[in-house]
GUFITOR-101085 format. One record per residue: residue number from 0; residue in one letter; chain; z, x, y of N, C-alpha, C, CB in turn. Coordinates in pm, whole numbers, plus 32768, in hexadecimal, padded with zeros to 4 digits. Glycine has a CB too. Layout:
% GUFITOR-101085
NUM/A/A/Z/X/Y/Z/X/Y/Z/X/Y/Z/X/Y;
...
This chain:
% GUFITOR-101085
0/M/A/A8C7/265C/D0C1/A89C/260A/D122/A80B/2639/D157/A905/2607/D18E;
1/A/A/A79C/25FC/D18F/A719/263F/D1E7/A780/2649/D242/A679/25E6/D216;
2/Q/A/A735/26B9/D26C/A736/26F3/D300/A6EA/2689/D38F/A6D5/278F/D2EE;
3/T/A/A714/264A/D3B8/A6D5/260D/D445/A651/265C/D47D/A74E/2617/D4C2;
4/P/A/A5F5/2629/D45B/A5C1/26A8/D4FF/A5B5/26AA/D587/A547/26D0/D50B;
5/K/A/A589/2723/D5C6/A5E3/26EC/D630/A545/26B8/D678/A662/2770/D693;
6/P/A/A560/2646/D6D2/A4CA/2635/D749/A4A7/269E/D788/A4D6/25D3/D7CB;
7/A/A/A440/2697/D797/A402/270D/D7F0/A407/26E2/D89B/A351/2726/D7B9;
8/A/A/A415/2753/D881/A446/2776/D944/A48C/2704/D99C/A3A8/2792/D9B3;
9/L/A/A4E2/26D7/D962/A569/2680/D983/A574/268E/DA2A/A607/26C8/D92B;
10/P/A/A5DC/2680/DA9D/A5FB/26AA/DB06/A686/26FA/DAAE/A608/2631/DB84;
11/Q/A/A6E1/2743/DAC8/A752/2736/DA7B/A7AA/26E7/DA7A/A785/2780/DA7D;
12/D/A/A7D9/26BC/DB0A/A837/2605/DAC2/A810/25A8/DA59/A839/2586/DB2E;
13/R/A/A78A/25BD/DA5C/A736/2549/D9F3/A73C/25B5/D998/A684/24FC/DA1B;
14/E/A/A72F/262A/D953/A758/2650/D8DE/A7F3/2654/D8AA/A725/26C0/D8DA;
15/V/A/A840/2671/D918/A8A6/2644/D90A/A8EF/25CB/D8D6/A8B4/2653/D953;
16/A/A/A8DF/2555/D92F/A8C5/24AB/D913/A87F/24BF/D874/A83B/244C/D9A3;
17/S/A/A807/24F3/D860/A7D3/24F9/D7BF/A85F/252D/D76F/A73A/257D/D7A4;
18/L/A/A846/25AB/D776/A8BD/25E8/D70B/A949/25AC/D706/A8DB/267F/D72D;
19/L/A/A988/2569/D76C/A9F3/2508/D741/A9D0/24B2/D705/AA36/24D1/D792;
20/S/A/A964/2426/D735/A931/23B2/D6DC/A94F/23B2/D634/A893/23B0/D6F1;
21/S/A/A918/245C/D61D/A8FB/2488/D5A6/A96C/24B9/D52D/A8AB/24E8/D5C9;
22/L/A/A9D4/24F1/D5AF/AA3A/24F3/D547/AAA1/244E/D54D/AAA0/2590/D56B;
23/Q/A/AA9B/2405/D592/AAFC/239C/D5AD/AAB3/2358/D512/AAF1/2338/D663;
24/R/A/AA20/231C/D4E5/A9FB/2307/D485/AA2D/2367/D414/A989/22FB/D49B;
25/I/A/AA12/23E6/D422/AA87/2408/D395/AB00/23F0/D3A1/AA99/2495/D367;
26/R/A/AB1C/23CA/D42A/ABF3/2400/D3EF/ABF3/231D/D3CB/ACC8/246B/D4FD;
27/R/A/ABA0/22F0/D403/AB95/2249/D3CA/AB99/225B/D313/AAD5/21EC/D409;
28/V/A/AB54/22A3/D31F/AB19/227A/D24A/ABBF/22CF/D235/AA30/2309/D1D3;
29/T/A/ABE0/2332/D263/AC81/235D/D220/ACEE/22FE/D1F5/ACD1/23A9/D285;
30/E/A/ACB5/22E4/D28E/AD33/2231/D293/AD19/21FA/D25D/AD4E/21C2/D2F6;
31/Q/A/AC98/21E3/D22C/AC95/2146/D1C6/ACB9/217F/D118/ABC1/20E6/D1CB;
32/H/A/ACE0/2203/D0EB/AD16/2254/D080/AD9C/2279/D086/ACD3/22C2/D074;
33/A/A/ADBC/2262/D0DB/AE5A/2261/D119/AEC8/2220/D0D5/AE5F/221C/D19C;
34/S/A/AF17/2240/D0B0/AF82/21D2/D07D/AFB3/214B/D0E4/B00F/222B/D05E;
35/L/A/AFB6/21CF/D143/AFCC/2177/D1D7/AF54/2142/D234/B01C/21D7/D23D;
36/N/A/AF65/20CB/D291/AF06/20F3/D2D4/AF59/2117/D35B/AE91/208B/D2D8;
37/A/A/AEE5/212B/D3B1/AED4/217A/D433/AF5E/2144/D47B/AE36/2154/D48F;
38/A/A/AF78/20A6/D496/B009/20B0/D4DA/B067/20D5/D4B8/B03A/205E/D4F9;
39/D/A/B067/20B1/D3D0/B0DF/20ED/D3BE/B100/2190/D3AF/B106/20AF/D356;
40/G/A/B08B/21AA/D3C1/B07B/2260/D3AE/B09C/2287/D438/AFCA/22AA/D380;
41/R/A/B06C/2247/D4B8/B0C1/2295/D566/B14F/2228/D55C/B03A/2268/D646;
42/L/A/B167/2212/D4FB/B1FD/21DD/D529/B241/2263/D4EB/B23E/212E/D4DB;
43/M/A/B21E/2270/D451/B2B2/22C4/D3F0/B262/2335/D40C/B2E4/22A2/D320;
44/W/A/B1F1/238E/D479/B1F7/23F0/D4B9/B26E/23DB/D511/B181/240A/D4F3;
45/L/A/B26C/23BE/D549/B2E8/237C/D5C3/B359/2377/D5A4/B2E3/22F2/D5F1;
46/F/A/B3A9/2358/D4F4/B3EC/2346/D4E2/B416/239D/D49C/B3EC/22F7/D4D6;
47/S/A/B3AB/2414/D464/B38E/2492/D431/B40C/24E2/D433/B320/24D4/D47E;
48/D/A/B448/24BA/D4A1/B4CE/251C/D4DC/B550/24FE/D48A/B4F9/24F7/D58B;
49/R/A/B562/2487/D45A/B5E4/2457/D436/B630/2406/D461/B622/2498/D433;
50/Q/A/B5EF/23DF/D529/B64F/23F2/D58F/B639/2372/D568/B64B/2438/D623;
51/P/A/B6A3/22D8/D58B/B681/2266/D5B4/B6AA/2271/D660/B6CB/21F3/D556;
52/R/A/B607/21C2/D674/B5FA/21C7/D6C9/B644/2119/D6FA/B573/21FF/D6D5;
53/T/A/B60F/20F4/D775/B608/203E/D78E/B591/204D/D7CA/B686/1FDF/D7FA;
54/M/A/B54F/1FB9/D7BC/B4FB/1FB2/D7BE/B4AC/1FD5/D841/B4FC/1F5E/D78D;
55/R/A/B4CC/1FA2/D892/B4B2/1FE7/D8F5/B49E/205E/D915/B4E5/1FD4/D926;
56/Q/A/B4C4/20E3/D8BC/B4BE/2163/D8BB/B45C/2168/D872/B526/21AB/D899;
57/I/A/B431/2131/D82E/B3D4/2125/D7EF/B364/2112/D7E8/B3E4/2103/D7CB;
58/A/A/B344/20C3/D851/B2E8/205D/D8BB/B2BD/211A/D931/B388/1F98/D936;
59/E/A/B338/213C/D949/B326/2188/D9B6/B2D8/21E5/D98E/B392/21B6/D9F1;
60/S/A/B30B/225C/D8F0/B2B9/22AC/D8A7/B25D/22B1/D896/B2C2/22B9/D860;
61/L/A/B21A/2233/D85F/B1A8/2217/D83A/B138/21E1/D89E/B1BF/21CB/D7DD;
62/D/A/B173/21BC/D90E/B12D/217A/D95F/B0DD/2134/D9A1/B129/2185/D96C;
63/L/A/B12B/20D1/D938/B0EB/2052/D920/B138/1FCF/D95C/B0DC/2046/D888;
64/E/A/B109/1F9A/D958/B149/1EDF/D9AA/B19D/1EE5/D8EF/B078/1E05/D9E0;
65/Q/A/B211/1E87/D951/B2AD/1E73/D907/B253/1DF3/D87A/B35E/1E05/D9A8;
66/S/A/B216/1DB0/D8A3/B1EB/1D75/D857/B18E/1D6F/D813/B1F0/1D3E/D870;
67/T/A/B16E/1DD0/D800/B101/1E0C/D792/B1A0/1E73/D767/B039/1E77/D7E3;
68/V/A/B1CA/1EAE/D7B4/B209/1EF9/D72F/B287/1E6F/D6D1/B27B/1FAC/D77F;
69/N/A/B29E/1E25/D72B/B30E/1DFD/D6E0/B2B5/1DB2/D659/B37E/1D90/D743;
70/R/A/B21D/1DB4/D67A/B200/1D4D/D603/B1DD/1DC1/D56E/B158/1CD4/D638;
71/Q/A/B19E/1E3C/D5B5/B1BB/1EAC/D54B/B222/1EE6/D53F/B177/1F0A/D54E;
72/V/A/B29E/1EC1/D554/B31B/1EE6/D516/B314/1E70/D4B9/B3A6/1EF4/D57A;
73/N/A/B330/1DE0/D4DB/B344/1DB7/D450/B2EB/1DA2/D3FC/B37D/1D58/D446;
74/A/A/B287/1DC2/D417/B25A/1DE5/D39C/B227/1E65/D33E/B214/1DA9/D3A1;
75/A/A/B2AB/1EC4/D379/B2DA/1F2B/D338/B332/1F11/D310/B2E8/1F8A/D365;
76/L/A/B38A/1E9E/D32D/B424/1EA0/D30C/B40F/1E79/D27C/B491/1E33/D369;
77/A/A/B394/1DF2/D275/B385/1DA7/D209/B34C/1E07/D1B2/B339/1D2C/D21B;
78/A/A/B30A/1E7F/D1AC/B2A4/1ECE/D152/B34D/1EFF/D123/B209/1F54/D1A4;
79/G/A/B3B2/1F3F/D12F/B409/1FA3/D12D/B3F0/202C/D180/B416/1FBB/D0AD;
80/L/A/B386/2010/D1AC/B383/208C/D217/B404/20B3/D270/B314/206B/D281;
81/L/A/B44E/2034/D2AD/B4BF/2086/D30B/B51F/1FF8/D2CD/B49A/20A5/D3EC;
82/S/A/B56C/202D/D30D/B5FE/1FD0/D329/B633/1FDC/D3AB/B67D/1FFC/D2CD;
83/R/A/B69A/1F68/D3A7/B6EF/1F28/D434/B75D/1F3B/D401/B6E0/1E86/D46D;
84/D/A/B76B/1F83/D47F/B83F/1F57/D48A/B856/1F47/D50C/B8CC/1FE7/D458;
85/R/A/B8B8/1EEC/D518/B8E9/1EE1/D5B9/B98D/1F3A/D5DD/B903/1E1C/D5DE;
86/E/A/B9AF/1F91/D618/BA19/1F91/D5F4/BA4E/1F75/D668/BA3E/1FF3/D5B1;
87/S/A/BB15/1F51/D64E/BB74/1F27/D64E/BB4C/1F0A/D70B/BBED/1F88/D601;
88/G/A/BB71/1EC1/D75A/BB5D/1EC8/D7EF/BAD4/1EFC/D820/BBC7/1F21/D829;
89/R/A/BA6B/1ECC/D7E2/B9E0/1F05/D808/B9BC/1E78/D7E3/B992/1F97/D7B4;
90/A/A/B950/1E7D/D83A/B8F3/1DFC/D859/B8AA/1E13/D82E/B8C9/1DCB/D8C4;
91/A/A/B853/1E73/D83B/B7A2/1E97/D7E7/B7E8/1EBB/D76E/B720/1F38/D82C;
92/W/A/B776/1EA8/D6FB/B764/1EC6/D64B/B73C/1F60/D67B/B6C8/1E56/D5D7;
93/L/A/B776/1FD6/D61F/B72E/2041/D613/B6E8/200E/D5A6/B772/20C3/D607;
94/F/A/B662/2070/D57C/B5DF/2076/D53B/B5FD/211C/D4FA/B547/205D/D5BA;
95/E/A/B603/2122/D477/B5EA/21A4/D427/B584/218B/D3D8/B65A/21D8/D3D3;
96/A/A/B579/21E6/D3C9/B4DB/21FF/D33D/B558/2215/D2AD/B440/22EB/D361;
97/T/A/B4FE/21AE/D239/B540/2203/D1B0/B52F/2239/D171/B564/21F1/D167;
98/D/A/B55A/2245/D111/B52D/22FC/D0DE/B4D2/228F/D03E/B610/23B0/D09A;
99/S/A/B488/2246/D06B/B44A/2250/D020/B3A9/2222/D07F/B48C/2205/CFA7;
100/G/A/B3CE/2207/D10E/B354/2240/D185/B332/22AA/D14D/B37D/2266/D226;
101/I/A/B394/22D4/D178/B3AC/2381/D167/B340/2390/D137/B423/23CB/D109;
102/E/A/B36E/23AA/D0A7/B343/23A8/D052/B269/2388/D04F/B3B1/234E/D01E;
103/R/A/B248/22E9/D064/B1CF/22E1/D064/B1DB/231C/D110/B18C/2243/D031;
104/F/A/B207/2334/D158/B19F/23BC/D1E3/B199/23F2/D1B3/B1B8/240F/D268;
105/E/A/B200/2460/D163/B1D8/2502/D13F/B152/24E8/D0DC/B26D/2566/D0DB;
106/R/A/B139/245F/D056/B0F0/24CD/D011/B060/24AA/D063/B0EF/24C2/CF52;
107/D/A/B05C/244A/D0DB/AFEE/2440/D12A/AFCE/24AF/D190/AFFA/23CC/D16A;
108/L/A/B01D/24F5/D1B5/B02A/2549/D213/B000/25C9/D1A8/B0C3/2544/D264;
109/A/A/B01C/25C1/D12E/AFF1/2634/D100/AF87/2612/D0E5/B02D/2673/D0A5;
110/V/A/AF24/2604/D0CB/AE98/25B5/D0A2/AE8B/25D9/D151/AE97/24E4/D050;
111/H/A/AE95/25BD/D17E/AE5D/25C7/D1F0/AE4A/265D/D21D/AEA8/257A/D248;
112/L/A/AEA5/2682/D236/AEA1/2749/D23A/AE74/279E/D204/AEF8/278F/D227;
113/E/A/AE6E/272E/D170/AE08/27C7/D12E/AD6D/278A/D151/AE1A/27EF/D049;
114/L/A/AD79/2727/D173/ACA3/2703/D19F/AC9F/276F/D22C/AC65/2606/D1F3;
115/L/A/ACFB/2737/D27D/ACFD/27BC/D2EA/ACF7/2859/D2F8/AD5B/27B7/D31A;
116/D/A/AD33/2866/D2A1/AD56/2925/D250/ACD5/2937/D234/ADC5/2945/D19D;
117/Q/A/AC83/28A2/D1F3/AC0E/28FB/D1A1/AB86/28CA/D239/ABDD/28A0/D0B8;
118/A/A/AB97/2869/D25B/AB65/2898/D2D7/AB79/28F1/D352/AB5D/2850/D2FB;
119/L/A/ABF5/2933/D338/ABD2/2988/D3A6/ABB7/2A4B/D341/AC7C/2976/D434;
120/G/A/ABA0/2A12/D2B8/AB82/2AC5/D272/AAD3/2A89/D2A3/ABB6/2AFC/D16F;
121/H/A/AA8F/2A65/D2E1/AA0A/2A2F/D309/AA25/2AAE/D370/A9EF/2976/D342;
122/L/A/AA46/2ADA/D390/AA6A/2B46/D461/AAA1/2BB7/D3FF/AB29/2AF0/D517;
123/P/A/AA3A/2C16/D448/AA8E/2C82/D421/AB1F/2CA7/D430/AA5D/2CD4/D44E;
124/A/A/AB36/2D22/D40A/ABAF/2D05/D3CC/AC12/2D45/D475/ABC4/2D6E/D310;
125/A/A/ABDE/2DAC/D4A5/ABF3/2DDF/D4EF/ABCB/2D77/D56E/ABC1/2E54/D4D5;
126/E/A/AB67/2D3C/D582/AB86/2C6D/D609/ABE2/2C2A/D5DC/AAFB/2BCA/D60B;
127/R/A/AC03/2BF8/D57C/AC6E/2B9B/D55B/ACCF/2BA6/D5F0/ACC6/2BD1/D4BC;
128/E/A/AD3B/2C47/D5F0/AD80/2BE9/D667/AD26/2BD0/D6EC/AE0F/2C34/D69D;
129/H/A/ACE0/2BF4/D6F9/AC9F/2C17/D7B0/AC54/2B57/D78C/ABDE/2CF2/D7D4;
130/F/A/AC36/2B27/D6FC/ABFE/2AA6/D701/AC66/2A62/D71A/ABB7/2A76/D692;
131/L/A/ACE6/2A5C/D6D3/AD57/29F2/D71C/AD81/2A29/D77E/ADD4/29C5/D6D3;
132/E/A/AD78/2A7B/D7D9/ADA3/2A94/D846/AD32/2A3F/D898/ADB6/2B2E/D85D;
133/L/A/ACEE/2A5A/D890/AC73/2A34/D914/AC8A/2995/D8F2/AB9F/2A7C/D8F9;
134/L/A/ACAB/294A/D836/ACA4/28B8/D80E/AD00/289B/D8B6/AD04/2884/D74E;
135/G/A/AD69/28B2/D889/ADD7/28E1/D8CA/ADDB/289B/D955/ADD3/297B/D8D1;
136/T/A/AD87/2901/D997/AD72/2917/DA26/AD2D/2885/DA29/AD11/29AB/DA5B;
137/F/A/ACD8/285F/DA03/AC70/2800/DA0C/ACBA/276A/D9FA/ABFB/2823/D997;
138/V/A/AD16/2750/D9AB/AD32/26E5/D99B/ADBC/26CF/D9F1/AD2E/26CF/D911;
139/D/A/AE39/2718/DA59/AE11/273C/DA9C/ADDB/2705/DAE3/ADF4/2774/DA83;
140/G/A/AD86/2730/DB48/AD10/2712/DBB2/AD05/26A7/DBB0/AC90/2743/DBA6;
141/Y/A/ACE1/268E/DB48/ACCC/25C5/DB0C/AD0F/2569/DB2E/ACE5/2598/DA7F;
142/G/A/AD8F/2598/DAED/AE0E/253E/DB2E/AE23/2545/DBE7/AEAD/2587/DAE0;
143/D/A/ADFC/25B2/DC11/AE36/2595/DC8C/ADCB/257F/DCF2/AE93/2601/DCB4;
144/A/A/AD40/2545/DC9A/ACCC/2503/DCD8/ACFC/24A3/DCF4/AC58/24EE/DC9A;
145/V/A/ACF7/245D/DC87/AD30/23F4/DC51/ADAE/23B5/DCC0/AD65/2428/DBBD;
146/R/A/AE24/23C5/DCB7/AE87/23CC/DD05/AE4E/23C4/DDA3/AED4/2448/DCDF;
147/R/A/ADF1/23F3/DDC6/ADB7/23DA/DE6C/AD76/238E/DE58/AD6D/243B/DEC6;
148/Q/A/AD53/235E/DE0D/ACD8/22FD/DDEB/AD11/228C/DE27/ACAC/22E3/DD45;
149/T/A/AD85/2277/DD94/ADBD/2201/DDCF/AE11/21E5/DE2B/ADE6/21CD/DD8E;
150/W/A/AE5B/2225/DE36/AE71/224B/DEC6/AE3F/223A/DF6B/AE66/22A8/DEB6;
151/S/A/ADA6/2262/DF82/AD7F/2227/DFD8/AD4B/2198/DFCA/AD39/2271/E001;
152/R/A/AD15/2168/DF5A/AD0F/20DC/DF44/AD97/20A9/DF6D/ACE9/20B9/DEB0;
153/L/A/ADFF/20CA/DF6E/AE8F/2074/DF81/AEA5/209D/E02E/AF30/20BB/DF02;
154/G/A/AE50/20E5/E02F/AE77/2126/E0EC/AEAC/2154/E0EC/AEA2/20F7/E161;
155/S/A/AF18/2193/E0A7/AF61/2227/E08D/AF22/229A/E0EC/AF47/225C/DFE3;
156/P/A/AF78/231E/E0D5/AF29/23A9/E0E3/AF0E/23DA/E06C/AF6F/2417/E12B;
């Protein structure tokens, strides 16, 4: 894939936004070629630990509205990615990954991890660990900023 040319003399925040936009476009291409769509991939990532969950637990883990999760889980059930069961005496359904769902997820994940490994290969070996530390710090900081901004709009501290 051709390398995206850097815009000249952008402020740092705009350069980050531009790079993240490029990354999102590239990720959409990989999602288009995967056997699972993006929503199914997120669900299967969550269920890859093989732990059963209720609809509420799924919604909370994915930080999505219950109606959105309901639609996605029902689609995953229809596709054979998830199964559901209700334990005796329990009102809520428990959902868990099927073996075939995990197999499809693992195949897609292997391809995606290989692509990420190839991308990391463009960095000098001595700098990869530092890059990952910096990326983790950036993601954490961005998450904190988003949460603060959302809370300030809601009038919370």
